[in-house]
KOLPATOR-941542 format. One record per residue: chain; residue in three letters; x, z, y of N, C-alpha, C, O in turn. Coordinates in Angstrom, 2 decimals, m for minus. Example, Ala and Ser with C-alpha at 12.3 -4.5 7.8 and 13.67 -1.06 7.14 Angstrom:
BEGIN
[bavex 'A' 'ALA' [13.19 7.80 m5.69] [12.30 7.80 m4.50] [13.20 7.80 m3.30] [14.24 8.46 m3.32]]
[bavex 'A' 'SER' [12.85 7.08 m2.25] [13.67 7.14 m1.06] [12.90 7.87 0.03] [13.41 8.04 1.14]]
//
This chain:
BEGIN
[bavex 'A' 'MET' [m150.10 10.94 35.96] [m150.14 10.60 37.36] [m148.71 10.40 37.86] [m147.82 11.18 37.55]]
[bavex 'A' 'THR' [m148.52 9.35 38.64] [m147.19 9.08 39.20] [m147.19 9.38 40.69] [m148.23 9.62 41.30]]
[bavex 'A' 'VAL' [m146.00 9.35 41.26] [m145.84 9.58 42.69] [m146.62 8.53 43.48] [m147.13 8.82 44.57]]
[bavex 'A' 'ARG' [m146.73 7.32 42.96] [m147.47 6.27 43.65] [m148.90 6.73 43.97] [m149.46 6.37 45.01]]
[bavex 'A' 'ASP' [m149.49 7.53 43.07] [m150.86 8.01 43.26] [m150.96 9.14 44.29] [m152.05 9.42 44.79]]
[bavex 'A' 'LEU' [m149.86 9.77 44.60] [m149.86 10.97 45.43] [m149.21 10.76 46.80] [m149.56 11.43 47.76]]
[bavex 'A' 'MET' [m148.26 9.84 46.88] [m147.46 9.68 48.09] [m148.29 9.21 49.28] [m149.37 8.64 49.14]]
[bavex 'A' 'ARG' [m147.73 9.48 50.44] [m148.29 8.96 51.68] [m147.48 7.71 52.02] [m146.25 7.75 52.06]]
[bavex 'A' 'GLU' [m148.16 6.63 52.27] [m147.48 5.37 52.55] [m147.10 5.23 54.02] [m146.19 4.46 54.35]]
[bavex 'A' 'ASP' [m147.76 5.95 54.89] [m147.51 5.84 56.32] [m146.38 6.78 56.75] [m146.61 7.79 57.40]]
[bavex 'A' 'VAL' [m145.16 6.42 56.36] [m143.99 7.24 56.64] [m143.58 7.07 58.10] [m143.49 5.95 58.60]]
[bavex 'A' 'VAL' [m143.32 8.17 58.77] [m142.83 8.13 60.13] [m141.31 7.97 60.05] [m140.63 8.77 59.41]]
[bavex 'A' 'THR' [m140.79 6.92 60.70] [m139.37 6.60 60.59] [m138.72 6.46 61.96] [m139.37 6.26 62.98]]
[bavex 'A' 'ALA' [m137.41 6.57 61.92] [m136.58 6.34 63.10] [m135.26 5.74 62.62] [m134.98 5.75 61.42]]
[bavex 'A' 'THR' [m134.48 5.24 63.53] [m133.16 4.71 63.19] [m132.11 5.79 63.46] [m132.39 6.76 64.16]]
[bavex 'A' 'PRO' [m130.92 5.64 62.91] [m129.88 6.66 63.13] [m129.57 6.91 64.60] [m129.19 8.02 64.96]]
[bavex 'A' 'GLY' [m129.71 5.90 65.45] [m129.39 6.06 66.87] [m130.51 6.57 67.74] [m130.34 6.69 68.95]]
[bavex 'A' 'THR' [m131.66 6.87 67.15] [m132.80 7.37 67.92] [m132.49 8.75 68.47] [m132.02 9.63 67.75]]
[bavex 'A' 'ALA' [m132.76 8.95 69.76] [m132.54 10.26 70.39] [m133.45 11.30 69.76] [m134.59 10.99 69.39]]
[bavex 'A' 'VAL' [m132.96 12.51 69.63] [m133.74 13.59 69.03] [m135.04 13.83 69.81] [m136.06 14.18 69.21]]
[bavex 'A' 'THR' [m135.01 13.65 71.11] [m136.24 13.78 71.89] [m137.30 12.84 71.37] [m138.46 13.24 71.21]]
[bavex 'A' 'GLU' [m136.93 11.60 71.10] [m137.89 10.63 70.58] [m138.32 10.97 69.17] [m139.48 10.77 68.81]]
[bavex 'A' 'VAL' [m137.40 11.47 68.35] [m137.75 11.90 67.00] [m138.80 13.00 67.06] [m139.79 12.96 66.31]]
[bavex 'A' 'ALA' [m138.60 13.97 67.93] [m139.56 15.07 68.08] [m140.91 14.56 68.58] [m141.96 15.01 68.13]]
[bavex 'A' 'GLU' [m140.88 13.62 69.51] [m142.13 13.04 70.03] [m142.88 12.29 68.93] [m144.10 12.37 68.85]]
[bavex 'A' 'LEU' [m142.15 11.56 68.08] [m142.77 10.86 66.95] [m143.44 11.86 66.00] [m144.58 11.67 65.58]]
[bavex 'A' 'ALA' [m142.70 12.92 65.67] [m143.23 13.93 64.75] [m144.49 14.57 65.33] [m145.47 14.78 64.61]]
[bavex 'A' 'ARG' [m144.46 14.88 66.62] [m145.63 15.48 67.25] [m146.81 14.51 67.27] [m147.93 14.89 66.93]]
[bavex 'A' 'ALA' [m146.56 13.27 67.66] [m147.64 12.28 67.76] [m148.30 12.03 66.41] [m149.51 11.80 66.34]]
[bavex 'A' 'GLU' [m147.51 12.06 65.35] [m148.03 11.78 64.00] [m148.38 13.04 63.23] [m148.86 12.97 62.09]]
[bavex 'A' 'ASN' [m148.14 14.22 63.85] [m148.45 15.50 63.23] [m147.76 15.68 61.87] [m148.39 16.05 60.88]]
[bavex 'A' 'VAL' [m146.45 15.41 61.85] [m145.66 15.55 60.63] [m144.48 16.48 60.89] [m144.10 16.71 62.04]]
[bavex 'A' 'GLY' [m143.91 17.02 59.82] [m142.78 17.92 59.94] [m141.44 17.27 59.68] [m140.40 17.93 59.73]]
[bavex 'A' 'SER' [m141.46 15.96 59.40] [m140.20 15.27 59.15] [m140.30 13.80 59.52] [m141.38 13.20 59.51]]
[bavex 'A' 'VAL' [m139.15 13.25 59.85] [m139.04 11.83 60.16] [m137.91 11.28 59.28] [m136.80 11.82 59.28]]
[bavex 'A' 'VAL' [m138.20 10.22 58.55] [m137.20 9.61 57.68] [m136.36 8.66 58.52] [m136.89 7.83 59.25]]
[bavex 'A' 'VAL' [m135.06 8.78 58.40] [m134.14 7.92 59.13] [m133.79 6.74 58.23] [m133.29 6.92 57.11]]
[bavex 'A' 'VAL' [m134.06 5.53 58.72] [m133.86 4.34 57.91] [m132.86 3.39 58.55] [m132.72 3.32 59.78]]
[bavex 'A' 'ASP' [m132.18 2.67 57.69] [m131.26 1.61 58.11] [m131.53 0.44 57.19] [m131.30 0.53 55.98]]
[bavex 'A' 'ASP' [m132.01 m0.67 57.73] [m132.39 m1.85 56.95] [m133.39 m1.52 55.85] [m133.27 m2.00 54.73]]
[bavex 'A' 'GLY' [m134.39 m0.68 56.17] [m135.44 m0.35 55.23] [m135.07 0.68 54.18] [m135.91 1.06 53.36]]
[bavex 'A' 'GLU' [m133.85 1.14 54.20] [m133.38 2.12 53.22] [m133.24 3.49 53.88] [m132.65 3.60 54.96]]
[bavex 'A' 'PRO' [m133.78 4.55 53.27] [m133.64 5.88 53.86] [m132.19 6.36 53.77] [m131.61 6.43 52.69]]
[bavex 'A' 'VAL' [m131.63 6.70 54.93] [m130.25 7.19 54.98] [m130.19 8.66 55.38] [m129.14 9.29 55.33]]
[bavex 'A' 'GLY' [m131.35 9.20 55.77] [m131.40 10.60 56.18] [m132.81 11.03 56.45] [m133.75 10.24 56.40]]
[bavex 'A' 'ILE' [m132.95 12.31 56.73] [m134.26 12.86 57.08] [m134.02 13.96 58.12] [m133.11 14.77 57.99]]
[bavex 'A' 'VAL' [m134.86 13.96 59.16] [m134.80 14.98 60.20] [m136.09 15.77 60.12] [m137.18 15.21 60.19]]
[bavex 'A' 'THR' [m135.97 17.08 59.98] [m137.14 17.94 59.92] [m137.27 18.71 61.23] [m136.33 18.78 62.03]]
[bavex 'A' 'ASP' [m138.44 19.29 61.44] [m138.63 20.12 62.62] [m137.65 21.29 62.62] [m137.20 21.73 63.68]]
[bavex 'A' 'ARG' [m137.31 21.77 61.44] [m136.32 22.85 61.33] [m134.94 22.38 61.77] [m134.21 23.12 62.43]]
[bavex 'A' 'ASP' [m134.57 21.14 61.40] [m133.29 20.59 61.84] [m133.21 20.56 63.36] [m132.18 20.91 63.94]]
[bavex 'A' 'ILE' [m134.29 20.15 63.99] [m134.30 20.08 65.46] [m134.17 21.48 66.05] [m133.42 21.68 67.00]]
[bavex 'A' 'ALA' [m134.90 22.44 65.49] [m134.84 23.81 66.01] [m133.44 24.42 65.84] [m132.92 25.04 66.77]]
[bavex 'A' 'LEU' [m132.85 24.24 64.67] [m131.57 24.91 64.38] [m130.34 24.12 64.82] [m129.35 24.72 65.24]]
[bavex 'A' 'ARG' [m130.38 22.81 64.72] [m129.19 22.00 65.02] [m129.16 21.45 66.44] [m128.14 20.92 66.89]]
[bavex 'A' 'VAL' [m130.27 21.58 67.14] [m130.31 21.10 68.52] [m130.63 22.26 69.46] [m129.80 22.64 70.28]]
[bavex 'A' 'VAL' [m131.82 22.81 69.33] [m132.27 23.86 70.26] [m131.37 25.09 70.17] [m130.86 25.55 71.19]]
[bavex 'A' 'ALA' [m131.18 25.61 68.97] [m130.39 26.85 68.81] [m128.93 26.65 69.20] [m128.27 27.59 69.64]]
[bavex 'A' 'ASP' [m128.42 25.42 69.05] [m127.03 25.14 69.41] [m126.89 24.75 70.88] [m125.77 24.58 71.38]]
[bavex 'A' 'GLY' [m128.01 24.62 71.58] [m127.95 24.25 72.99] [m127.53 22.80 73.22] [m127.03 22.47 74.29]]
[bavex 'A' 'ALA' [m127.74 21.95 72.23] [m127.38 20.54 72.36] [m128.39 19.81 73.24] [m129.55 20.23 73.33]]
[bavex 'A' 'ASP' [m127.97 18.74 73.86] [m128.85 17.93 74.69] [m129.66 16.99 73.80] [m129.08 16.08 73.21]]
[bavex 'A' 'PRO' [m130.97 17.19 73.69] [m131.78 16.37 72.78] [m131.91 14.91 73.23] [m132.31 14.06 72.44]]
[bavex 'A' 'THR' [m131.57 14.63 74.48] [m131.65 13.23 74.93] [m130.41 12.43 74.54] [m130.47 11.21 74.42]]
[bavex 'A' 'SER' [m129.29 13.12 74.35] [m128.07 12.41 73.95] [m127.69 12.66 72.49] [m126.84 11.96 71.94]]
[bavex 'A' 'THR' [m128.33 13.65 71.85] [m128.12 13.90 70.43] [m129.01 12.93 69.66] [m130.18 12.74 70.02]]
[bavex 'A' 'THR' [m128.46 12.32 68.61] [m129.22 11.32 67.87] [m129.66 11.85 66.51] [m129.21 12.89 66.04]]
[bavex 'A' 'ALA' [m130.55 11.09 65.90] [m131.03 11.44 64.56] [m129.86 11.59 63.59] [m129.86 12.50 62.76]]
[bavex 'A' 'SER' [m128.88 10.70 63.69] [m127.75 10.78 62.75] [m126.91 12.02 62.97] [m126.20 12.45 62.05]]
[bavex 'A' 'ASP' [m126.96 12.61 64.15] [m126.21 13.84 64.44] [m126.81 15.06 63.74] [m126.08 16.00 63.43]]
[bavex 'A' 'VAL' [m128.13 15.05 63.50] [m128.79 16.24 62.98] [m129.46 16.04 61.63] [m129.92 17.00 61.02]]
[bavex 'A' 'MET' [m129.51 14.81 61.15] [m130.23 14.52 59.90] [m129.49 15.07 58.69] [m128.28 15.28 58.72]]
[bavex 'A' 'THR' [m130.24 15.30 57.64] [m129.66 15.54 56.34] [m129.43 14.15 55.75] [m130.38 13.42 55.47]]
[bavex 'A' 'ALA' [m128.17 13.81 55.57] [m127.81 12.47 55.09] [m128.08 12.36 53.59] [m128.13 13.35 52.87]]
[bavex 'A' 'ASP' [m128.23 11.12 53.15] [m128.45 10.82 51.73] [m129.54 11.70 51.13] [m129.28 12.47 50.21]]
[bavex 'A' 'PRO' [m130.75 11.60 51.65] [m131.83 12.46 51.14] [m132.12 12.19 49.66] [m131.95 11.07 49.18]]
[bavex 'A' 'THR' [m132.55 13.22 48.98] [m132.98 13.07 47.60] [m134.23 12.21 47.61] [m135.18 12.50 48.33]]
[bavex 'A' 'THR' [m134.23 11.15 46.81] [m135.36 10.23 46.76] [m135.93 10.18 45.35] [m135.33 10.70 44.41]]
[bavex 'A' 'VAL' [m137.09 9.56 45.24] [m137.75 9.43 43.95] [m138.38 8.04 43.89] [m138.75 7.49 44.92]]
[bavex 'A' 'ASP' [m138.49 7.50 42.70] [m139.10 6.19 42.50] [m140.62 6.32 42.42] [m141.12 7.36 41.99]]
[bavex 'A' 'VAL' [m141.34 5.28 42.81] [m142.80 5.32 42.81] [m143.39 5.57 41.42] [m144.51 6.09 41.32]]
[bavex 'A' 'GLU' [m142.67 5.24 40.38] [m143.20 5.40 39.02] [m142.86 6.75 38.39] [m143.20 7.00 37.23]]
[bavex 'A' 'THR' [m142.20 7.62 39.15] [m141.84 8.95 38.64] [m143.10 9.80 38.50] [m143.97 9.78 39.37]]
[bavex 'A' 'GLY' [m143.19 10.54 37.42] [m144.33 11.42 37.19] [m144.32 12.60 38.14] [m143.27 13.02 38.62]]
[bavex 'A' 'VAL' [m145.50 13.13 38.39] [m145.66 14.24 39.34] [m144.88 15.48 38.88] [m144.26 16.15 39.71]]
[bavex 'A' 'MET' [m144.91 15.78 37.60] [m144.17 16.95 37.11] [m142.67 16.77 37.31] [m141.97 17.72 37.63]]
[bavex 'A' 'GLU' [m142.18 15.57 37.11] [m140.76 15.28 37.33] [m140.40 15.47 38.81] [m139.34 16.00 39.12]]
[bavex 'A' 'VAL' [m141.29 15.05 39.70] [m141.04 15.23 41.13] [m140.92 16.70 41.47] [m140.04 17.09 42.23]]
[bavex 'A' 'SER' [m141.79 17.53 40.91] [m141.71 18.96 41.21] [m140.39 19.54 40.70] [m139.79 20.40 41.35]]
[bavex 'A' 'ARG' [m139.93 19.08 39.54] [m138.62 19.54 39.03] [m137.49 19.06 39.93] [m136.54 19.80 40.19]]
[bavex 'A' 'GLU' [m137.58 17.82 40.39] [m136.56 17.27 41.28] [m136.50 18.04 42.60] [m135.42 18.36 43.10]]
[bavex 'A' 'MET' [m137.67 18.34 43.16] [m137.71 19.11 44.42] [m137.07 20.48 44.23] [m136.28 20.93 45.06]]
[bavex 'A' 'CYS' [m137.42 21.12 43.13] [m136.86 22.44 42.84] [m135.34 22.36 42.67] [m134.60 23.15 43.26]]
[bavex 'A' 'GLY' [m134.89 21.40 41.88] [m133.47 21.27 41.62] [m132.66 20.94 42.87] [m131.54 21.42 43.03]]
[bavex 'A' 'ALA' [m133.23 20.13 43.74] [m132.53 19.73 44.95] [m132.76 20.70 46.11] [m132.06 20.65 47.12]]
[bavex 'A' 'GLY' [m133.75 21.59 45.95] [m134.06 22.54 47.02] [m134.63 21.86 48.25] [m134.30 22.23 49.38]]
[bavex 'A' 'VAL' [m135.49 20.86 48.04] [m136.09 20.14 49.16] [m137.61 20.22 49.11] [m138.20 20.44 48.05]]
[bavex 'A' 'ARG' [m138.23 20.03 50.26] [m139.69 20.08 50.38] [m140.30 18.71 50.61] [m141.52 18.53 50.54]]
[bavex 'A' 'ARG' [m139.44 17.73 50.88] [m139.90 16.37 51.17] [m138.98 15.38 50.49] [m137.76 15.54 50.49]]
[bavex 'A' 'MET' [m139.57 14.34 49.92] [m138.76 13.31 49.26] [m139.28 11.92 49.62] [m140.44 11.60 49.36]]
[bavex 'A' 'PRO' [m138.42 11.10 50.22] [m138.80 9.71 50.41] [m139.00 9.05 49.05] [m138.29 9.35 48.09]]
[bavex 'A' 'VAL' [m139.98 8.15 48.97] [m140.31 7.45 47.74] [m139.86 6.01 47.87] [m140.14 5.34 48.86]]
[bavex 'A' 'LEU' [m139.16 5.53 46.84] [m138.63 4.18 46.86] [m139.33 3.29 45.85] [m139.76 3.74 44.79]]
[bavex 'A' 'ASP' [m139.43 2.03 46.21] [m139.94 1.00 45.31] [m138.94 m0.15 45.38] [m138.91 m0.89 46.37]]
[bavex 'A' 'GLY' [m138.15 m0.29 44.35] [m137.12 m1.33 44.36] [m136.05 m1.09 45.41] [m135.48 m2.04 45.94]]
[bavex 'A' 'GLY' [m135.76 0.16 45.70] [m134.74 0.50 46.68] [m135.24 0.56 48.11] [m134.53 1.04 48.99]]
[bavex 'A' 'GLU' [m136.45 0.09 48.36] [m137.03 0.10 49.70] [m137.96 1.30 49.87] [m138.60 1.74 48.92]]
[bavex 'A' 'LEU' [m138.03 1.83 51.08] [m138.90 2.95 51.38] [m140.36 2.52 51.21] [m140.81 1.56 51.83]]
[bavex 'A' 'ALA' [m141.09 3.25 50.37] [m142.49 2.93 50.09] [m143.43 4.05 50.50] [m144.63 3.82 50.65]]
[bavex 'A' 'GLY' [m142.90 5.26 50.68] [m143.75 6.39 51.02] [m142.94 7.67 51.08] [m141.71 7.66 51.07]]
[bavex 'A' 'ILE' [m143.67 8.77 51.14] [m143.04 10.09 51.13] [m143.97 11.03 50.38] [m145.19 10.91 50.47]]
[bavex 'A' 'VAL' [m143.39 11.96 49.65] [m144.16 12.99 48.96] [m143.60 14.33 49.40] [m142.38 14.51 49.52]]
[bavex 'A' 'THR' [m144.50 15.27 49.65] [m144.09 16.57 50.17] [m144.59 17.70 49.27] [m145.47 17.51 48.43]]
[bavex 'A' 'LEU' [m144.02 18.84 49.48] [m144.47 20.03 48.77] [m145.95 20.29 49.05] [m146.69 20.70 48.15]]
[bavex 'A' 'ASP' [m146.39 20.04 50.26] [m147.81 20.21 50.59] [m148.69 19.28 49.76] [m149.77 19.68 49.34]]
[bavex 'A' 'ASP' [m148.23 18.05 49.53] [m148.99 17.12 48.70] [m149.15 17.67 47.29] [m150.23 17.61 46.70]]
[bavex 'A' 'LEU' [m148.07 18.20 46.75] [m148.11 18.77 45.40] [m149.01 20.01 45.36] [m149.75 20.21 44.40]]
[bavex 'A' 'ASN' [m148.95 20.83 46.41] [m149.81 22.02 46.47] [m151.28 21.64 46.52] [m152.09 22.27 45.84]]
[bavex 'A' 'ARG' [m151.64 20.63 47.31] [m153.04 20.19 47.37] [m153.51 19.71 46.02] [m154.64 20.00 45.61]]
[bavex 'A' 'LEU' [m152.66 18.96 45.31] [m153.01 18.48 43.97] [m153.23 19.66 43.04] [m154.21 19.70 42.30]]
[bavex 'A' 'LEU' [m152.32 20.62 43.06] [m152.40 21.79 42.19] [m153.65 22.62 42.49] [m154.33 23.05 41.56]]
[bavex 'A' 'VAL' [m153.95 22.83 43.75] [m155.13 23.61 44.11] [m156.39 22.91 43.60] [m157.30 23.57 43.09]]
[bavex 'A' 'GLY' [m156.44 21.60 43.73] [m157.59 20.86 43.22] [m157.74 20.99 41.72] [m158.84 21.19 41.22]]
[bavex 'A' 'GLU' [m156.62 20.89 41.00] [m156.66 21.01 39.55] [m157.03 22.44 39.12] [m157.77 22.63 38.16]]
[bavex 'A' 'LEU' [m156.50 23.43 39.84] [m156.86 24.81 39.52] [m158.35 25.05 39.77] [m158.99 25.81 39.03]]
[bavex 'A' 'GLY' [m158.91 24.42 40.79] [m160.35 24.52 41.04] [m161.15 23.94 39.89] [m162.17 24.50 39.48]]
[bavex 'A' 'ASN' [m160.68 22.81 39.36] [m161.35 22.21 38.20] [m161.30 23.16 37.00] [m162.30 23.34 36.30]]
[bavex 'A' 'LEU' [m160.13 23.75 36.75] [m160.00 24.68 35.63] [m160.86 25.92 35.82] [m161.45 26.42 34.87]]
[bavex 'A' 'ALA' [m160.93 26.40 37.05] [m161.78 27.57 37.33] [m163.24 27.25 37.04] [m163.99 28.10 36.58]]
[bavex 'A' 'GLY' [m163.64 26.01 37.33] [m165.01 25.59 37.03] [m165.29 25.61 35.54] [m166.38 25.99 35.11]]
[bavex 'A' 'VAL' [m164.30 25.20 34.75] [m164.46 25.23 33.30] [m164.60 26.67 32.83] [m165.50 26.99 32.04]]
[bavex 'A' 'VAL' [m163.73 27.54 33.31] [m163.76 28.95 32.90] [m165.11 29.58 33.30] [m165.72 30.30 32.51]]
[bavex 'A' 'ALA' [m165.56 29.30 34.52] [m166.82 29.86 34.98] [m167.99 29.36 34.14] [m168.92 30.11 33.85]]
[bavex 'A' 'GLY' [m167.94 28.09 33.76] [m169.02 27.53 32.95] [m169.06 28.08 31.54] [m170.11 28.09 30.91]]
[bavex 'A' 'GLU' [m167.93 28.52 31.06] [m167.82 29.01 29.67] [m167.93 30.53 29.58] [m167.99 31.09 28.49]]
[bavex 'A' 'SER' [m167.94 31.19 30.74] [m167.95 32.66 30.73] [m169.38 33.20 30.75] [m170.29 32.58 31.30]]
[bavex 'A' 'PRO' [m169.56 34.37 30.13] [m170.88 34.99 30.18] [m171.17 35.51 31.59] [m170.24 35.83 32.32]]
[bavex 'A' 'PRO' [m172.41 35.59 31.96] [m172.75 36.13 33.28] [m172.37 37.60 33.37] [m172.39 38.32 32.37]]
[bavex 'A' 'TYR' [m172.03 38.03 34.55] [m171.66 39.46 34.75] [m172.81 40.22 35.30] [m172.70 41.42 35.53]]
//
């Protein structure tokens, strides 16, 4: 299985100059925890709900004049659509990230998150539990 099979294609995006207030409104409207910052279709950063809480609210910054580029994590770790799921989990672990924009030919094609990987794992563990239950003697 590759990231293409797992990723979400409907990525919520903003430009570097987007006010943090608008970034937060986008995240709320789409019920997501991150917004990918793009410039000419290429991800240049990512703003998470945690970034907004710690880099804007906790610092007392004005969210209407603070922009995505002021609080984003620049140069986000990305992955190609053809990358295997196990490789993605290793990449997330190595980079210490929970979300990775997915690229196809250098262009943003989707996003994969730790939650996506957890849902996949839970489903697979359920399948394995079914096998074990079917092969086990009754108690």
